[in-house]
C-alpha positions as CSV (number, residue, x, y, z in Angstrom):
1,M,13.9,-19.2,-18.5
2,L,13.9,-19.0,-14.7
3,R,12.4,-21.7,-12.7
4,I,10.5,-21.6,-9.4
5,C,12.5,-23.6,-6.9
6,I,10.6,-25.7,-4.4
7,S,12.5,-27.3,-1.6
8,C,11.1,-30.4,0.1
9,C,12.0,-32.5,3.1
10,T,12.1,-36.2,3.2
11,S,12.7,-38.6,6.1
12,P,16.2,-40.1,6.1
13,S,16.5,-43.8,5.7
14,N,18.1,-46.0,8.3
15,T,21.3,-46.1,6.2
16,N,21.7,-42.4,6.6
17,D,21.5,-42.1,10.4
18,S,24.9,-40.6,10.7
19,S,24.2,-37.9,8.1
20,A,20.9,-37.2,9.7
21,K,22.6,-36.6,13.0
22,V,25.0,-34.2,11.4
23,G,22.1,-32.4,9.8
24,F,20.2,-32.2,13.1
25,K,23.4,-30.9,14.8
26,K,23.8,-28.3,12.2
27,R,20.2,-27.1,12.5
28,E,20.6,-27.0,16.3
29,N,23.7,-24.8,16.0
30,V,21.9,-22.5,13.6
31,L,18.9,-22.1,16.0
32,K,21.3,-21.4,18.9
33,K,23.1,-18.8,16.8
34,N,19.7,-17.3,15.9
35,R,18.6,-17.1,19.5
36,K,21.9,-15.5,20.5
37,H,21.5,-13.0,17.6
38,S,17.9,-12.2,18.5
39,K,18.9,-11.1,22.0
40,K,21.3,-8.5,20.5
41,S,19.1,-7.0,17.8
42,T,15.5,-6.6,16.7
43,Q,13.9,-7.7,13.4
44,K,13.7,-4.6,11.3
45,I,11.3,-4.2,8.4
46,L,11.6,-1.2,6.0
47,L,8.1,-0.1,4.9
48,L,8.2,1.4,1.4
49,G,5.7,2.4,-1.3
50,T,4.3,5.4,-3.1
51,G,1.7,7.8,-1.6
52,E,-1.7,6.4,-0.6
53,S,-0.6,2.8,-0.9
54,G,-1.7,2.0,2.7
55,K,1.6,2.0,4.7
56,S,0.3,4.0,7.7
57,T,-2.9,1.9,7.7
58,F,-0.9,-1.3,7.8
59,L,1.1,0.1,10.8
60,K,-2.0,0.9,12.7
61,Q,-3.3,-2.6,12.1
62,M,0.0,-4.1,13.4
63,R,-0.5,-2.2,16.6
64,I,-4.0,-3.4,17.1
65,I,-3.3,-7.0,16.1
66,T,-0.4,-7.3,18.6
67,G,-2.4,-5.7,21.4
68,K,-0.5,-2.4,21.5
69,T,-3.2,0.0,22.4
70,F,-3.4,3.7,21.5
71,T,-2.9,6.2,24.3
72,E,-5.6,8.7,25.2
73,S,-3.5,11.5,23.7
74,E,-3.2,9.6,20.4
75,I,-7.0,8.9,20.4
76,D,-7.7,12.6,20.8
77,Q,-5.3,13.3,17.9
78,F,-7.1,10.7,15.7
79,K,-10.4,12.3,16.6
80,S,-9.3,15.6,15.2
81,V,-7.8,13.9,12.2
82,I,-11.1,12.1,11.5
83,Y,-13.0,15.4,11.7
84,D,-10.6,17.0,9.3
85,N,-10.8,14.0,6.9
86,I,-14.6,14.3,6.8
87,Y,-14.5,18.1,6.3
88,K,-12.0,18.0,3.4
89,G,-13.6,14.9,1.9
90,V,-16.9,16.7,1.5
91,L,-15.3,19.8,0.1
92,Y,-13.4,17.7,-2.5
93,L,-16.7,16.0,-3.4
94,L,-18.4,19.3,-4.0
95,Q,-15.5,20.4,-6.2
96,A,-15.7,17.0,-8.1
97,R,-19.4,17.3,-8.7
98,T,-18.9,20.7,-10.3
99,T,-15.9,19.6,-12.4
100,L,-17.6,16.5,-13.6
101,G,-20.8,18.4,-14.4
102,I,-23.0,16.2,-12.3
103,P,-26.3,18.0,-11.4
104,W,-27.9,17.9,-7.9
105,A,-30.3,15.0,-7.8
106,G,-32.7,17.1,-5.8
107,G,-32.6,19.9,-8.3
108,S,-31.7,23.5,-8.0
109,G,-32.2,25.0,-4.6
110,C,-32.4,21.6,-2.9
111,S,-31.3,21.1,0.7
112,A,-28.0,19.5,-0.4
113,E,-27.1,22.6,-2.6
114,Q,-28.0,24.9,0.3
115,A,-25.8,22.9,2.7
116,A,-23.0,23.0,0.1
117,E,-23.1,26.8,-0.1
118,R,-22.9,27.1,3.7
119,L,-19.9,24.7,3.8
120,E,-18.1,26.6,1.1
121,E,-18.7,29.8,2.9
122,H,-17.4,28.3,6.1
123,F,-14.2,27.2,4.3
124,R,-13.5,30.7,3.0
125,E,-14.1,32.3,6.4
126,T,-12.0,29.9,8.4
127,R,-9.2,29.1,6.0
128,A,-6.6,31.3,7.6
129,E,-7.4,30.0,11.1
130,R,-7.2,26.4,9.9
131,R,-3.8,27.0,8.3
132,Q,-2.5,28.5,11.5
133,R,-3.7,25.5,13.5
134,A,-2.0,23.1,11.0
135,F,1.2,25.1,11.2
136,L,1.3,25.0,15.0
137,G,1.1,21.2,14.9
138,N,1.1,19.0,18.0
139,G,-0.8,20.3,21.0
140,V,-3.2,22.4,18.9
141,P,-6.1,20.3,17.5
142,L,-7.3,21.0,14.0
143,W,-10.9,20.8,15.2
144,R,-12.9,21.4,18.4
145,E,-15.8,19.1,18.9
146,E,-18.4,21.8,19.0
147,E,-17.2,23.2,15.7
148,F,-17.6,19.8,14.0
149,L,-21.0,19.1,15.5
150,A,-22.3,22.4,14.2
151,L,-21.4,21.4,10.6
152,A,-22.4,17.7,10.9
153,P,-26.0,18.2,9.6
154,L,-24.5,19.9,6.5
155,F,-22.2,17.0,5.8
156,Q,-25.2,14.6,6.1
157,A,-27.4,16.7,3.8
158,V,-24.7,16.8,1.1
159,W,-24.0,13.0,1.3
160,A,-27.7,12.2,1.0
161,D,-27.8,13.6,-2.5
162,S,-27.2,10.8,-5.1
163,G,-25.4,13.3,-7.4
164,I,-22.6,13.6,-4.8
165,R,-22.4,9.8,-4.4
166,L,-22.0,9.6,-8.2
167,A,-19.2,12.1,-8.0
168,F,-17.4,9.8,-5.5
169,E,-17.9,6.8,-7.8
170,Q,-16.4,8.7,-10.7
171,R,-13.4,10.1,-8.7
172,N,-10.9,8.2,-10.9
173,R,-11.7,10.7,-13.7
174,L,-10.0,13.4,-11.6
175,I,-6.6,13.8,-9.9
176,T,-7.4,11.5,-7.1
177,E,-4.5,12.3,-4.8
178,V,-6.8,14.8,-3.0
179,F,-9.4,12.0,-2.5
180,S,-9.4,9.4,0.2
181,E,-11.5,6.3,0.2
182,N,-12.3,6.9,3.9
183,T,-14.7,9.7,2.9
184,R,-17.5,7.2,2.1
185,Y,-16.7,5.1,5.3
186,Y,-17.0,8.1,7.6
187,L,-20.0,9.7,5.9
188,N,-21.8,6.4,6.2
189,R,-21.0,6.5,10.0
190,M,-22.1,10.0,10.7
191,Q,-24.8,8.9,13.2
192,E,-22.0,7.4,15.4
193,I,-19.4,10.1,14.8
194,A,-21.5,13.3,15.1
195,I,-22.3,12.9,18.8
196,P,-21.0,14.6,21.9
197,N,-17.9,13.0,23.5
198,Y,-17.3,10.9,20.4
199,R,-14.5,8.3,20.9
200,P,-13.0,6.8,17.7
201,T,-13.3,3.0,17.4
202,E,-10.3,1.0,16.3
203,E,-11.9,0.8,12.8
204,D,-12.3,4.6,12.8
205,I,-8.6,5.0,13.6
206,V,-7.5,2.5,11.0
207,W,-9.5,4.4,8.3
208,S,-8.1,7.8,9.3
209,R,-5.5,9.4,7.1
210,R,-2.8,12.0,7.5
211,P,0.3,12.6,5.4
212,T,3.5,11.0,6.7
213,D,6.2,13.7,6.5
214,S,8.9,12.1,8.6
215,I,10.4,8.8,9.3
216,I,8.3,6.8,11.7
217,E,9.4,3.7,13.7
218,E,6.8,1.4,15.2
219,E,8.0,-1.4,17.5
220,I,5.8,-4.4,18.3
221,F,6.4,-7.6,20.1
222,V,5.3,-11.0,18.7
223,H,6.0,-14.1,20.8
224,G,8.7,-12.3,22.7
225,T,10.4,-11.1,19.5
226,S,10.8,-7.4,18.8
227,I,9.8,-6.3,15.3
228,T,10.4,-2.7,14.3
229,F,8.6,-1.3,11.3
230,I,10.3,1.8,9.7
231,D,8.0,3.9,7.5
232,V,9.8,6.4,5.3
233,G,6.6,7.5,3.6
234,G,7.4,11.2,3.7
235,Q,10.9,10.8,2.2
236,T,10.1,10.8,-1.5
237,R,13.2,12.5,-2.8
238,E,16.7,11.2,-3.0
239,R,15.6,7.7,-2.3
240,R,18.9,6.1,-3.2
241,K,20.6,8.4,-0.7
242,W,18.5,7.6,2.3
243,C,18.4,3.9,1.3
244,Q,22.1,3.7,2.2
245,T,21.2,4.4,5.8
246,F,19.1,1.2,6.1
247,T,21.8,-1.5,5.7
248,D,20.7,-3.7,8.6
249,M,17.1,-4.4,7.5
250,T,15.7,-7.9,8.0
251,S,13.1,-7.4,5.2
252,V,11.7,-4.8,2.9
253,L,7.9,-4.6,2.7
254,F,6.7,-2.7,-0.4
255,L,3.1,-1.7,-0.7
256,V,1.3,-1.0,-4.0
257,G,-2.2,0.4,-4.4
258,S,-3.4,-2.3,-6.8
259,S,-6.6,-0.3,-7.6
260,H,-4.5,2.7,-8.8
261,Y,-4.2,1.5,-12.4
262,D,-6.6,4.2,-13.7
263,E,-5.7,7.0,-11.3
264,L,-3.4,10.0,-11.7
265,Y,-1.4,12.3,-9.5
266,L,0.3,15.6,-10.0
267,D,4.1,15.6,-9.8
268,R,4.9,18.7,-7.8
269,V,8.4,18.9,-9.2
270,T,7.8,18.5,-13.0
271,G,4.1,19.7,-13.0
272,E,3.2,16.5,-15.0
273,Y,0.3,14.2,-14.4
274,R,1.5,10.6,-13.8
275,N,-0.2,7.3,-13.5
276,K,-0.1,6.1,-9.9
277,L,0.5,2.5,-10.6
278,R,3.3,3.2,-13.2
279,E,5.0,5.4,-10.6
280,A,4.8,2.6,-8.1
281,M,6.5,0.3,-10.7
282,T,9.3,2.9,-11.2
283,V,10.0,3.3,-7.5
284,F,9.8,-0.5,-6.9
285,E,12.3,-1.2,-9.8
286,C,14.7,1.4,-8.5
287,L,14.6,0.3,-4.8
288,I,14.4,-3.4,-5.3
289,N,17.6,-3.5,-7.2
290,F,19.5,-1.3,-4.8
291,D,22.7,-2.9,-3.5
292,S,21.7,-2.5,0.2
293,F,18.7,-4.8,-0.2
294,R,20.3,-7.6,-2.1
295,R,20.4,-9.9,1.0
296,V,17.0,-9.1,2.6
297,S,13.7,-10.8,1.9
298,I,11.4,-8.7,-0.3
299,I,7.7,-8.8,0.5
300,L,5.3,-7.2,-1.9
301,F,1.8,-6.2,-0.9
302,F,-0.7,-5.6,-3.6
303,N,-2.9,-3.6,-1.3
304,K,-6.4,-2.2,-1.7
305,S,-7.5,-5.5,-3.3
306,D,-11.1,-4.7,-2.1
307,L,-11.1,-1.6,-4.2
308,L,-9.5,-3.4,-7.1
309,K,-12.3,-6.0,-7.0
310,E,-14.9,-3.3,-6.8
311,K,-13.5,-1.4,-9.7
312,V,-13.1,-4.4,-11.9
313,E,-16.5,-5.8,-11.2
314,A,-18.1,-2.4,-12.0
315,R,-16.9,-2.9,-15.6
316,V,-16.6,0.9,-16.1
317,S,-12.8,1.6,-16.1
318,G,-10.8,-1.2,-17.6
319,I,-7.0,-1.6,-17.1
320,R,-6.2,-1.9,-20.8
321,A,-6.9,1.8,-21.5
322,H,-4.1,2.6,-19.1
323,F,-1.8,-0.3,-19.6
324,Y,-1.6,-1.2,-23.3
325,E,0.6,-4.2,-22.3
326,F,-2.5,-6.1,-20.9
327,P,-3.0,-9.1,-23.2
328,Q,-5.6,-8.7,-25.9
329,D,-6.9,-12.2,-25.4
330,A,-7.5,-11.6,-21.6
331,D,-10.6,-10.2,-20.0
332,E,-9.8,-6.9,-18.4
333,F,-12.9,-7.2,-16.2
334,N,-11.8,-10.6,-14.8
335,L,-10.3,-10.1,-11.4
336,V,-7.9,-13.0,-11.6
337,A,-6.6,-11.9,-15.0
338,V,-5.9,-8.4,-13.7
339,Q,-4.2,-9.7,-10.6
340,N,-2.0,-12.0,-12.6
341,F,-1.1,-9.1,-14.9
342,L,-0.1,-7.0,-11.9
343,V,2.0,-9.8,-10.4
344,E,3.9,-10.3,-13.7
345,A,4.3,-6.6,-14.3
346,F,6.2,-6.2,-11.0
347,A,8.0,-9.5,-11.3
348,S,9.5,-8.4,-14.6
349,L,11.2,-5.4,-12.9
350,V,13.6,-7.6,-10.9
351,D,16.4,-9.4,-12.7
352,P,17.1,-12.2,-12.0
353,I,14.2,-13.3,-9.9
354,V,12.2,-16.3,-8.7
355,F,8.7,-15.0,-7.9
356,C,7.1,-17.3,-5.4
357,P,3.4,-16.9,-4.8
358,A,2.6,-16.6,-1.2
359,D,-1.2,-16.8,-1.7
360,E,-3.1,-18.7,-4.3
361,L,-5.0,-17.4,-7.3
362,T,-7.7,-19.3,-9.0
363,P,-6.2,-21.3,-11.9
364,T,-7.0,-19.9,-15.3
365,S,-6.1,-20.6,-18.9
366,S,-4.6,-17.1,-19.3
367,P,-1.1,-17.2,-20.8
368,L,-0.1,-14.9,-17.9
369,F,-1.0,-17.5,-15.4
370,Q,0.5,-20.4,-17.3
371,N,3.8,-18.6,-17.6
372,R,3.7,-17.8,-13.9
373,L,3.5,-21.5,-13.1
374,S,6.0,-22.7,-15.6
375,G,8.6,-20.1,-14.8
376,F,8.6,-16.4,-15.3
377,Q,9.2,-15.3,-18.9
378,R,9.6,-11.6,-19.6
379,K,6.9,-10.0,-21.8
380,S,7.7,-7.6,-24.7
381,A,6.7,-4.4,-22.9
382,I,5.7,-4.2,-19.3
383,S,7.0,-0.6,-18.8
384,Q,6.7,2.2,-21.3
385,P,10.0,2.7,-23.2
386,A,11.9,5.8,-22.1
387,V,13.4,8.3,-24.5
388,G,17.1,8.7,-24.9
389,R,18.2,5.4,-23.4
390,S,21.4,3.6,-24.3
391,A,21.4,0.5,-26.5
392,S,21.9,-1.8,-23.5
393,M,18.9,-0.2,-21.7
394,N,16.6,-0.4,-24.7
395,A,17.5,-4.1,-24.9
396,N,15.5,-4.6,-21.7
397,P,12.0,-3.1,-22.2
398,H,11.0,-3.8,-18.6
399,R,13.2,-1.2,-17.0
400,G,11.5,1.9,-15.6
401,S,12.3,5.5,-16.3
402,N,14.7,5.7,-13.2
403,P,16.8,2.5,-13.6
404,C,19.2,1.5,-10.8
405,D,22.2,-0.8,-10.7
406,R,21.1,-4.4,-11.3
407,I,22.1,-7.1,-8.9
408,P,23.1,-10.3,-10.7
409,R,21.8,-12.4,-7.8
410,K,19.0,-14.9,-7.5
411,R,16.3,-13.7,-5.1
412,T,12.8,-14.6,-4.1
413,I,9.9,-12.1,-3.9
414,Y,6.9,-13.0,-1.7
415,R,3.7,-11.4,-2.7
416,H,0.2,-11.1,-1.2
417,F,-3.0,-9.4,-2.2
418,T,-4.1,-7.4,0.8
419,T,-6.7,-5.0,2.2
420,A,-5.1,-3.0,4.9
421,V,-8.4,-1.9,6.4
422,D,-9.4,-5.6,6.8
423,R,-7.9,-6.8,10.1
424,K,-8.6,-10.4,9.5
425,N,-6.9,-10.3,6.1
426,I,-3.9,-8.4,7.5
427,K,-3.6,-10.8,10.5
428,T,-3.5,-13.8,8.1
429,V,-0.9,-12.1,5.9
430,F,1.2,-11.1,8.9
431,N,1.4,-14.6,10.1
432,A,2.7,-15.7,6.7
433,M,5.1,-12.8,6.6
434,Q,6.6,-13.9,10.0
435,D,7.4,-17.3,8.5
436,T,9.1,-15.5,5.5
437,I,11.2,-13.4,7.8
438,L,12.2,-16.4,9.9
439,Q,13.2,-18.5,6.9
440,N,15.3,-15.7,5.5
441,N,17.1,-15.1,8.8
442,L,17.9,-18.8,9.1
443,R,19.3,-18.8,5.5
444,R,21.4,-15.7,6.2
445,L,22.8,-17.2,9.5
446,M,23.7,-20.5,7.8
447,L,25.7,-18.5,5.2
448,S,27.4,-16.2,7.7
């Protein structure tokens, strides 16, 4: 059984003055060494996670929180992206309503249905032109303002129909990679967005979404210290290969869409449908045990906790139907029980590990929570067993389908439940994260 280590500081007695002075001198030397080191290099944080986990949203929040404003050119680009998010979001909703067999609330021939027909016709007529704009990339906006304003009444008419809203609520029944949670946010703000000379607010920018197809570096400054976030969101293939290029990281920040437990995506390579959360576990297991990351602090964000809360409290789609490992004696519609299960599921993928909670969960009598406090004990089946494994692999039921070399080293994982679109939440978490990075740097400097 692995135990959670808690270090504590006590005041030295008078009889230990000499040792106290030695300890103070040692700490002073470490701080001097750290200051000298910080002048030569920046703090580098590698941002990892599967698609739609909120990496880009987190980066945008970091810019806003640290006072790094967006340029006029960037704001114009975001404006076009927001227009495109709304357009595609409504088209996906129309498709979802048909697939789910949900009738128009207003009946046949209602204004929403007429608006839908006009939007579908517009899509067919402008599809080639839109593809060309996307292909040309930077400098060519996906949308012109007058184009969007002409369609705005149609978007509003469609969203006013309760049948469409029901389709959005039941989106987990479909392949949700084409959906974005920002559809609801933007459609509820059409009165502010569908106006001449619209200028996106910071919140509008945070909610915007566009695929990350390249490595992005974002440098921010906090109290005179440079922190560079590196987002490799678009590099989904050959992860072990590109991980070798990131050997000087200060920390690894891995984001998980905690609400993805009942959502699927289509694997473009194999043509198979996969559970989003299980895929995140597979990727996490592979990367977390990669040799290059054995000396860096690992920070795990269970993101989209607002959507997790919404989904659990709706009591419609329980986690047990998708994760048979969820304890039979636990309530799958209890938020704390689900959160504890997620924490333990990911903790079991790192061996050996001390999993230190960075935020507090409400105490519960759940066996999961008790084991979390008394020291992490592996469960019998956190990940689904893979076919054709060796005997040694089968001995560990917690390994994912893409196992990597294990590091026989004691490490600490820091975890937070986050909502990337909630600036107050991210600011609080970021402050805690800075302490984590500082402590880890001091530890590494003392050992070097």
